[in-house]
Backbone bond lengths (Angstrom), bond angles and torsions (degrees), N, CA, C in turn:
res aa  C-N    CA-C-N  psi(-1)  N-CA   C-N-CA  omega(-1)  CA-C   N-CA-C  phi
1 M - - - 1.464 - - 1.526 109.42 -
2 S 1.324 116.15 139.54 1.455 120.66 -177.14 1.527 110.21 -111.89
3 F 1.344 114.63 154.70 1.459 121.11 -174.12 1.521 110.49 -137.89
4 H 1.323 115.22 168.29 1.457 121.95 174.39 1.517 108.58 -147.03
5 I 1.339 116.12 156.84 1.460 122.52 178.30 1.524 108.25 -103.59
6 R 1.319 115.61 135.12 1.463 120.86 178.21 1.531 109.63 -146.92
7 P 1.336 117.52 163.30 1.468 119.77 175.37 1.525 111.03 -62.02
8 V 1.322 115.73 150.54 1.460 120.19 176.98 1.527 109.39 -68.32
9 R 1.347 115.80 149.89 1.459 122.46 177.38 1.523 109.03 -124.51
10 A 1.320 115.93 162.04 1.461 120.20 178.59 1.524 111.09 -58.36
11 A 1.320 117.10 -35.29 1.460 120.96 -178.52 1.524 112.73 -69.53
12 D 1.340 118.50 -11.16 1.465 121.92 179.43 1.526 112.73 -81.52
13 L 1.325 118.52 -8.15 1.458 120.60 -171.98 1.533 112.79 -53.56
14 P 1.341 120.60 -47.05 1.471 118.70 177.45 1.526 112.90 -58.86
15 S 1.323 117.31 -35.92 1.461 120.44 178.96 1.522 111.23 -68.43
16 L 1.321 117.46 -35.58 1.470 120.12 177.70 1.529 109.73 -61.71
17 Y 1.323 116.66 -44.27 1.461 120.55 177.42 1.531 110.59 -60.73
18 Y 1.311 116.55 -45.43 1.473 121.14 -176.73 1.518 111.24 -64.01
19 I 1.325 117.26 -48.06 1.467 121.17 -179.02 1.519 110.39 -62.36
20 C 1.340 116.28 -42.00 1.460 120.40 -179.43 1.525 111.15 -60.46
21 L 1.324 117.30 -43.70 1.465 120.71 -179.88 1.530 111.12 -68.49
22 K 1.318 117.27 -41.92 1.461 121.64 -175.33 1.527 113.06 -72.99
23 T 1.326 117.17 -10.35 1.469 121.07 178.10 1.527 111.51 -123.89
24 G 1.336 117.33 9.96 1.452 121.88 -167.68 1.506 117.32 -80.07
25 D 1.323 118.18 -3.32 1.457 121.41 177.67 1.524 108.67 -107.81
26 S 1.328 115.62 74.54 1.477 121.32 -176.92 1.519 111.71 50.29
27 G 1.337 115.10 45.23 1.450 121.02 178.44 1.512 114.24 94.30
28 Q 1.330 117.35 -10.84 1.461 121.74 -179.53 1.531 109.96 -104.53
29 D 1.321 115.61 170.61 1.459 122.19 -178.73 1.522 110.76 -64.98
30 A 1.337 116.79 123.35 1.466 121.75 -178.95 1.526 112.75 -101.29
31 T 1.317 118.21 8.67 1.461 121.32 -174.52 1.518 112.18 -54.23
32 A 1.318 117.39 -43.49 1.462 121.05 -174.84 1.523 112.86 -70.00
33 H 1.315 118.04 -13.79 1.464 120.84 -174.80 1.523 113.78 -90.56
34 Y 1.332 117.31 -15.18 1.459 120.11 -173.14 1.526 111.67 -123.03
35 R 1.324 115.33 131.54 1.456 119.65 173.72 1.527 110.42 -70.74
36 D 1.340 116.30 -38.53 1.459 121.86 178.33 1.529 108.20 -101.64
37 P 1.326 118.26 111.43 1.461 120.01 -174.78 1.523 114.39 -72.16
38 Y 1.326 117.84 -6.59 1.459 120.53 -177.86 1.524 113.86 -94.16
39 L 1.316 118.00 -12.62 1.457 120.00 -170.86 1.526 113.48 -61.10
40 L 1.322 117.31 -46.80 1.471 118.63 179.47 1.528 110.96 -59.17
41 G 1.317 115.92 -45.86 1.464 119.83 -178.39 1.512 113.49 -66.53
42 H 1.334 117.03 -32.36 1.463 120.44 177.37 1.530 111.47 -57.17
43 Y 1.330 116.27 -31.54 1.467 120.44 -175.32 1.529 112.68 -102.60
44 F 1.330 116.91 -46.02 1.460 120.61 -169.41 1.524 115.04 -95.51
45 A 1.330 119.04 -12.66 1.462 119.21 -173.64 1.523 113.33 -130.76
46 A 1.319 117.38 -61.00 1.460 120.66 -170.81 1.523 114.84 -59.19
47 P 1.349 120.39 -39.35 1.469 117.41 -178.33 1.520 113.83 -61.14
48 Y 1.319 117.24 -28.65 1.464 119.64 179.02 1.528 110.68 -69.03
49 G 1.321 116.02 -47.87 1.455 119.42 178.43 1.513 112.91 -64.48
50 A 1.339 116.71 -29.66 1.456 120.95 -178.00 1.522 113.05 -86.37
51 V 1.335 117.45 -38.06 1.462 121.63 -171.01 1.525 112.44 -97.99
52 E 1.339 118.34 -36.79 1.468 120.84 -178.29 1.528 111.00 -137.22
53 P 1.343 117.11 60.50 1.469 119.19 -177.03 1.519 113.96 -63.06
54 E 1.321 117.24 -24.54 1.462 120.10 -178.67 1.518 112.83 -66.84
55 S 1.322 117.63 -12.91 1.463 121.44 178.09 1.523 112.47 -104.59
56 C 1.322 117.87 8.55 1.469 121.35 -171.56 1.527 111.78 -121.24
57 F 1.328 114.96 144.37 1.456 121.29 -179.13 1.525 109.71 -136.88
58 V 1.335 115.51 150.10 1.461 120.36 176.40 1.516 109.85 -120.40
59 L 1.330 114.43 154.55 1.460 122.52 168.82 1.518 106.29 -98.51
60 A 1.324 117.18 122.71 1.459 121.47 -174.70 1.526 110.68 -123.47
61 R 1.328 115.54 149.86 1.461 120.54 174.79 1.524 109.85 -67.50
62 D 1.319 116.14 140.63 1.455 119.76 173.76 1.525 111.14 -64.02
63 A 1.327 116.64 -34.62 1.459 120.94 -172.59 1.520 113.05 -65.51
64 D 1.346 117.03 -43.18 1.468 119.75 -174.61 1.525 114.25 -132.17
65 D 1.326 117.73 3.20 1.460 123.72 179.07 1.527 112.80 63.68
66 A 1.336 117.79 17.71 1.454 121.34 178.74 1.520 110.15 -80.37
67 A 1.330 116.71 137.55 1.465 121.73 -178.40 1.522 110.74 -72.14
68 V 1.330 116.08 132.29 1.467 121.97 176.73 1.533 110.76 -123.47
69 G 1.308 116.55 3.69 1.455 121.94 178.14 1.511 109.19 -169.86
70 Y 1.328 115.59 168.28 1.454 118.87 179.54 1.520 110.95 -157.60
71 V 1.317 114.99 158.82 1.454 122.67 161.39 1.519 105.03 -125.10
72 L 1.325 115.94 118.12 1.458 123.23 -176.17 1.515 108.30 -119.57
73 G 1.303 116.93 140.61 1.450 118.03 179.54 1.502 112.30 -173.80
74 A 1.318 114.09 -172.47 1.459 122.02 -179.37 1.518 108.87 -140.15
75 R 1.311 116.10 141.92 1.470 119.35 -178.60 1.526 112.40 -77.06
76 D 1.338 116.90 -22.89 1.465 121.75 178.77 1.524 106.88 -136.97
77 T 1.323 116.64 101.91 1.463 121.28 -172.76 1.522 112.21 -59.78
78 L 1.313 117.72 -42.68 1.461 120.72 -178.10 1.526 110.96 -65.47
79 A 1.326 117.18 -45.31 1.469 120.31 178.91 1.523 110.73 -64.38
80 F 1.317 116.61 -38.34 1.464 120.68 178.32 1.526 110.70 -64.01
81 A 1.324 116.86 -44.26 1.462 120.64 179.18 1.520 110.71 -60.72
82 Q 1.315 116.81 -40.82 1.461 120.08 -179.92 1.525 111.26 -67.20
83 K 1.319 117.19 -38.84 1.463 119.44 178.73 1.522 111.15 -68.86
84 C 1.322 117.10 -38.79 1.468 120.00 177.37 1.529 110.87 -61.30
85 E 1.323 116.85 -35.73 1.464 119.85 176.60 1.519 110.77 -60.53
86 R 1.317 116.13 -36.97 1.471 119.75 -176.86 1.518 112.74 -79.29
87 V 1.338 117.12 -38.56 1.470 118.01 -167.50 1.524 115.14 -120.29
88 W 1.329 118.67 -6.46 1.458 118.91 -174.32 1.525 114.00 -121.75
89 F 1.306 118.14 -54.05 1.463 120.45 -169.76 1.526 114.76 -77.95
90 S 1.304 118.58 -23.67 1.471 119.30 -175.10 1.524 111.76 -60.62
91 G 1.331 117.07 -45.00 1.459 119.83 178.79 1.516 112.58 -67.10
92 L 1.325 116.41 -38.69 1.462 119.96 179.84 1.530 111.35 -65.47
93 R 1.330 116.85 -36.08 1.463 119.48 -179.53 1.526 111.10 -67.52
94 M 1.322 117.62 -30.10 1.458 119.94 173.89 1.522 110.60 -71.08
95 Q 1.319 116.42 -36.53 1.465 121.37 -179.68 1.520 112.09 -72.58
96 Y 1.352 115.86 -32.96 1.465 121.26 -176.29 1.534 109.62 -123.56
97 P 1.322 118.66 90.02 1.472 119.82 175.80 1.521 110.51 -62.66
98 L 1.335 115.77 154.23 1.455 120.11 177.70 1.531 110.87 -57.88
99 P 1.324 117.74 133.22 1.466 120.96 177.79 1.523 111.03 -73.70
100 S 1.314 115.91 166.13 1.460 120.21 178.33 1.528 109.72 -67.03
101 P 1.335 118.01 153.27 1.465 120.91 179.67 1.525 112.99 -59.87
102 E 1.330 116.72 -23.53 1.464 119.93 -178.76 1.529 112.55 -79.27
103 D 1.326 117.05 -11.40 1.464 121.23 -177.96 1.523 108.97 -86.23
104 H 1.329 117.20 110.33 1.467 122.32 -179.55 1.528 111.54 -112.10
105 S 1.322 116.45 22.83 1.466 120.59 -179.63 1.524 110.60 -71.47
106 P 1.342 117.81 160.16 1.463 119.95 174.83 1.524 112.54 -57.23
107 D 1.335 117.37 -37.72 1.456 120.03 178.03 1.528 110.45 -60.03
108 A 1.333 116.28 -45.54 1.462 120.57 -179.36 1.523 110.81 -62.52
109 G 1.317 116.81 -39.01 1.453 120.29 178.86 1.520 112.17 -61.66
110 M 1.341 116.91 -41.63 1.454 119.92 179.80 1.526 111.15 -71.55
111 I 1.316 117.79 -35.35 1.466 119.94 177.29 1.523 109.97 -64.04
112 R 1.322 116.72 -40.29 1.469 119.07 176.72 1.528 110.63 -63.39
113 A 1.323 117.46 -37.28 1.466 120.30 177.22 1.525 110.70 -63.35
114 I 1.320 117.13 -40.53 1.464 121.02 177.67 1.524 110.26 -61.04
115 H 1.320 117.06 -39.91 1.467 120.59 179.28 1.529 111.65 -72.94
116 S 1.327 117.29 -26.14 1.469 120.47 178.61 1.522 112.32 -80.84
117 G 1.335 117.14 -28.00 1.458 121.06 -178.13 1.517 111.95 87.23
118 I 1.316 115.81 -177.07 1.464 121.76 -178.56 1.526 109.64 -64.52
119 D 1.311 115.85 129.71 1.461 121.78 -179.04 1.536 110.09 -75.63
120 T 1.307 116.70 121.99 1.472 121.43 178.87 1.531 112.27 -112.74
121 E 1.324 117.53 9.41 1.466 119.93 -176.31 1.519 112.87 -62.86
122 D 1.340 117.97 -30.36 1.464 119.68 -179.47 1.523 112.17 -61.11
123 L 1.327 117.32 -23.85 1.461 120.18 179.39 1.523 112.36 -64.23
124 Q 1.330 116.52 -21.54 1.462 119.17 176.72 1.532 110.80 -67.87
125 V 1.341 116.25 -28.77 1.458 121.44 179.34 1.527 110.87 -87.21
126 V 1.328 117.11 -37.87 1.469 121.56 -175.73 1.535 110.09 -126.92
127 P 1.325 117.88 64.02 1.472 119.77 -177.67 1.522 113.35 -63.94
128 D 1.329 117.26 -20.63 1.455 120.50 179.53 1.530 112.52 -90.85
129 C 1.326 117.11 9.00 1.466 121.95 177.08 1.532 108.50 -128.09
130 P 1.334 117.42 73.03 1.463 120.55 -169.33 1.527 115.30 -72.09
131 A 1.316 117.74 -23.44 1.461 119.89 -179.53 1.529 110.65 -79.76
132 H 1.335 116.49 158.72 1.461 120.08 172.72 1.521 108.78 -145.51
133 L 1.322 115.53 165.12 1.464 119.82 -176.83 1.519 111.42 -147.64
134 H 1.344 113.66 159.80 1.461 123.97 167.98 1.530 106.91 -129.93
135 I 1.324 116.92 136.64 1.460 120.26 177.84 1.519 109.30 -133.20
136 D 1.335 116.07 134.43 1.468 121.57 178.29 1.512 109.01 -146.44
137 L 1.330 115.94 142.50 1.456 122.73 177.47 1.524 109.49 -131.66
138 L 1.319 116.63 137.39 1.457 120.19 172.30 1.530 109.11 -68.90
139 P 1.333 117.31 156.76 1.475 120.02 -176.26 1.521 114.30 -52.48
140 E 1.321 118.34 -35.09 1.461 120.49 -176.63 1.525 112.92 -63.02
141 A 1.330 116.92 -19.53 1.465 120.56 -177.44 1.524 113.11 -111.64
142 Q 1.318 117.42 4.07 1.465 120.66 -177.09 1.527 111.81 -83.10
143 K 1.342 114.65 159.30 1.468 123.31 174.59 1.528 112.72 58.86
144 Q 1.327 115.73 34.84 1.466 121.27 176.99 1.526 112.06 -129.42
145 G 1.328 116.21 10.46 1.455 119.81 179.65 1.514 115.24 86.75
146 W 1.328 117.89 1.99 1.459 119.80 -176.08 1.522 112.12 -75.82
147 G 1.330 118.06 -29.10 1.452 119.53 176.53 1.514 111.51 -60.19
148 R 1.323 116.82 -46.08 1.467 121.31 177.29 1.525 110.53 -61.28
149 K 1.333 117.25 -42.76 1.463 120.04 -177.82 1.525 111.45 -66.32
150 L 1.328 117.26 -37.55 1.458 119.79 177.11 1.525 111.15 -62.75
151 I 1.327 116.45 -45.73 1.462 119.44 -179.61 1.532 110.48 -66.99
152 E 1.313 118.06 -37.60 1.463 119.96 176.66 1.527 110.80 -60.89
153 R 1.330 116.90 -39.13 1.476 120.34 178.43 1.530 110.13 -66.19
154 F 1.325 116.11 -43.43 1.459 121.31 179.63 1.524 111.02 -62.74
155 I 1.328 116.32 -45.98 1.466 121.05 -178.43 1.529 111.06 -67.28
156 A 1.316 117.43 -38.44 1.462 119.80 177.42 1.527 110.45 -60.45
157 N 1.320 116.38 -39.08 1.459 120.94 177.93 1.528 110.75 -64.36
158 L 1.338 116.79 -41.80 1.462 120.05 177.48 1.518 111.45 -63.80
159 R 1.326 117.06 -43.48 1.474 120.63 -178.85 1.528 110.63 -62.36
160 E 1.322 116.90 -39.20 1.459 120.34 178.86 1.521 111.46 -59.85
161 Q 1.344 116.09 -29.36 1.462 120.94 -179.25 1.534 112.53 -94.38
162 G 1.340 117.48 2.97 1.452 121.47 177.17 1.510 114.44 75.82
163 V 1.333 118.00 22.02 1.463 121.38 179.54 1.528 109.25 -70.59
164 A 1.323 116.39 135.29 1.469 120.78 -171.74 1.521 113.56 -74.30
165 G 1.328 117.88 -32.96 1.461 119.29 -177.22 1.507 111.17 -174.34
166 V 1.338 115.47 170.05 1.460 122.06 -176.07 1.521 109.18 -136.40
167 H 1.329 116.46 146.53 1.461 120.97 178.10 1.516 110.12 -131.48
168 L 1.315 115.66 166.45 1.463 122.11 178.11 1.517 108.92 -159.09
169 G 1.310 115.42 157.83 1.456 121.67 174.88 1.505 110.52 -113.72
170 V 1.313 116.55 150.41 1.463 121.15 178.66 1.522 108.70 -142.92
171 G 1.332 115.97 138.56 1.452 120.78 179.57 1.517 112.09 -67.26
172 A 1.318 116.14 147.86 1.463 120.67 -176.78 1.521 112.28 -62.28
173 R 1.338 117.58 -29.15 1.465 120.43 -178.78 1.522 112.88 -77.44
174 N 1.309 117.03 -15.20 1.456 119.85 -175.37 1.534 109.93 -87.67
175 T 1.317 114.78 70.95 1.465 120.38 -174.39 1.524 112.50 -65.53
176 N 1.326 117.54 -31.96 1.467 119.78 177.95 1.518 110.88 -63.49
177 A 1.347 116.11 -42.85 1.458 119.68 179.68 1.528 111.01 -67.22
178 I 1.324 116.79 -40.19 1.466 120.30 178.58 1.525 110.17 -58.31
179 A 1.322 117.02 -47.55 1.466 120.72 179.40 1.528 111.03 -62.67
180 F 1.334 116.47 -39.19 1.466 121.28 -179.88 1.524 110.98 -63.15
181 Y 1.331 117.66 -49.28 1.459 120.47 -177.63 1.522 111.50 -62.61
182 E 1.322 117.08 -39.47 1.457 119.29 179.57 1.526 110.70 -69.19
183 R 1.312 116.11 -33.28 1.459 120.33 -179.00 1.528 111.66 -68.34
184 I 1.324 117.28 -32.89 1.460 118.79 -176.23 1.533 112.73 -95.28
185 G 1.339 117.49 5.38 1.442 119.43 169.42 1.508 117.52 111.25
186 F 1.339 118.31 6.92 1.461 119.93 174.62 1.534 109.39 -79.06
187 T 1.324 115.88 148.21 1.464 122.78 -179.74 1.518 109.41 -112.43
188 C 1.326 116.62 133.95 1.457 121.11 177.30 1.529 109.16 -72.95
189 M 1.314 116.09 122.38 1.462 121.86 -177.55 1.523 112.57 -102.90
190 A 1.324 117.49 -22.95 1.461 121.91 -179.79 1.516 107.86 -161.79
191 A 1.341 116.25 149.86 1.458 120.72 -179.30 1.526 109.36 -143.72
192 S 1.324 114.89 147.46 1.461 122.01 175.88 1.516 107.64 -144.55
193 D 1.317 116.27 179.47 1.465 119.58 178.11 1.528 111.17 -61.91
194 G 1.326 116.30 -29.65 1.464 119.88 -176.41 1.506 114.96 -84.62
195 G 1.320 118.07 -26.95 1.449 118.47 -177.08 1.510 113.20 176.34
196 R 1.323 115.18 -169.45 1.459 122.08 -178.57 1.515 110.35 -133.05
197 L 1.321 114.46 151.31 1.460 122.51 174.61 1.520 107.87 -109.04
198 Y 1.337 116.36 124.27 1.456 122.26 178.87 1.526 110.01 -115.03
199 A 1.317 115.94 152.60 1.461 120.50 178.28 1.520 109.97 -146.02
200 M 1.326 115.19 156.71 1.462 122.80 174.05 1.512 108.18 -140.71
201 R 1.315 117.24 124.47 1.458 121.62 176.85 1.528 108.31 -86.23
202 L 1.334 115.52 135.64 1.457 121.16 -170.75 1.514 113.51 -109.40
203 Q 1.318 117.59 -16.90 1.448 121.52 -177.87 1.521 109.00 -120.14
204 P 1.341 118.79 152.67 1.470 120.47 177.55 1.528 111.08 -58.47
205 Q 1.305 115.96 138.99 1.452 120.61 178.21 1.524 110.59 -79.89
206 P 1.353 117.87 145.15 1.461 119.90 178.03 1.523 111.83 -57.86
207 A 1.308 116.07 144.49 1.468 121.11 179.84 1.522 109.70 -68.86
């Protein structure tokens, strides 16, 4: 099967939700973990396609142009978080009231994330890498070099805009992703039991 990379389109939104859910358990299918199949996508996928599509790309089948993977991100994490507060999360917070403190389900965790908004704490560690990204591929497109090509397309777009650097987070259990990011040139900037923070500087540093 052959594929191509193209900019994300409004019509890709259902595919973004699907890919996010099918890869949402440290790269594995998260369907069984969530009562509401849209929660992961509400936070990790759809806002990028809706709020900053110019920074997002999908991997699509040549046969039907259907998305089977994506690289989603923002060139300025703080500005993106502020825009999401204005145009994305307000409606979702009305749809999903905060769960009770006793509810520790995966659904409750994602609803709390929606109420918290986009996490910008990593910028305290990597202030010179303001962009961030998420990348996911369905199994049919994995282990063929497309992950690297998607990130290269994303990074080329950032460089064209003069963005200084990009960061991302990865769960500690996702060992395949950790190996992938290190292989393509990301540097681990911080680590905890839960995960790691990686960054890549894209512009020459001042002398």
